[in-house]
C-alpha positions, 0 to 999 in steps of 0.5 A: 178646577175640576169637579173634585177640587171644586167639591173639596173647596166647598167642604173646606169652606162649610165643614167643621175642620176636624171632620174635614181633616178626618175625611181627608185622612181616610181618603189618603189612607185609601189611596195608599192601601186600596180597601173596600172595607175602609171605603164602606166604613168611612161612608157609613160614618159620614152622617156622624161627622157631617150634619145633614141639617146644616144648610149651606148658603153658597153665597157668591158662587161661580164654580159649576159644582157650587152652582149645581149644589146650590140649585139642589139645596144641598146639605153638608152631608150630601156634599161630603158623600159626593166628595168621598165618592169622587175622590176615591174614584179619582184615585183608582176608577177601575178598582173603586167603581164596582165598590161604589156600585155596591154601596149604592145597591144597599143604600137607604132612600136618602143615600140613593137620592143623593147619589142620583141627584149628584151622580153627574158630578162624579168621575165617569158617571156613565158607569152607573147608568144602570142604577139611574135607569133602575131608579125609573121603576120606583114609585118613590117620588123623591127617588124618581125626582132625583134622577129625572128633575133638574138633572142633566144626567138623563139627557146626556146618557139615556138612550131614546127608549130610557128617556121616553120611559122616564118622560112618560113615567113623569107624566103618569106620576104627575111630576113637574114636567117643566123641570125635566132638562133638554126636552126639546133636544131629546124629542124623538118620533117614538116619544111623539107617538107615545104622547099621543097614544097616552093622551087618547087613553086619558081623553077616552077615560074623561081624564086630563093630562098636563098640557106641558106633556105635549112639548116634545111633539112640535117637530113631529106633527103628522095628520093625526097629531094635527088633529090633537093640536086642533083639539088643544087649540079649541079646548075650553082650557086656556092652558091647553090652547097655549100648549097647542099653539106652542107646538104649532108655532115651533113645528116648522110645519106648514099645516100647523102654521095654517092652523095656528093662523086661526088663532092670531092672538095666541100667535102674537103672544108667542112671538112676543115672548108672552107665552112659552113652555116655562110660563105656560101655566102662569 
């Protein structure tokens, strides 16, 4: 099944039959007579037809969309919104893509959060890349989190500059960096420089940074970064010790490995799987 079929099955399973029938009828009419007015009206009425407070159990789920919705604790209204958008985009992507963009441009916080969080499930999600990038500028945590955390969209569609902006902003806003997907795959030399510069600024101000922040530097260790690793390894903070050790261990850098050899207990625990980025703070 494609995403549209999977989302429809979720709605059929958990939505009130009369509400689902109403929505499917509206979608069918929009297929026959393309109308931005009907789309806007239908979208605006969804919160009267589908309960945002109704949790969905997603028991025994196996399809990708259900697994994704379950991981994000989706409610019925969120599923209905994504179902409507995916269906009309599936009907006529060229006509409805700018119409959906208009809806999101005037969306309230809850609607924008839903769109960003589940954007990856829509047909041609890259068409809304500008909306996703603009979300990085916000200081509203739930909006920033919707695009940056537990979301594969940035890793798939952001360029390095956009990705780096998101990663640095996440650290600045003190978000949970372990929830950013594909950090190792999207690591790049520019981000490594940014991380080191930011860390030095924080240290100069006698302020700490989340040790997880260092994760992308592993494959780019140079002489300056090796000094940073030494500082982490010799810190009085045991979590910083682990972060420095992980960077050195996964670097493939001879000098980094030689540095890590001075801390055999940390090397042993990493090799044994006792220390990794996901368990760093445990």
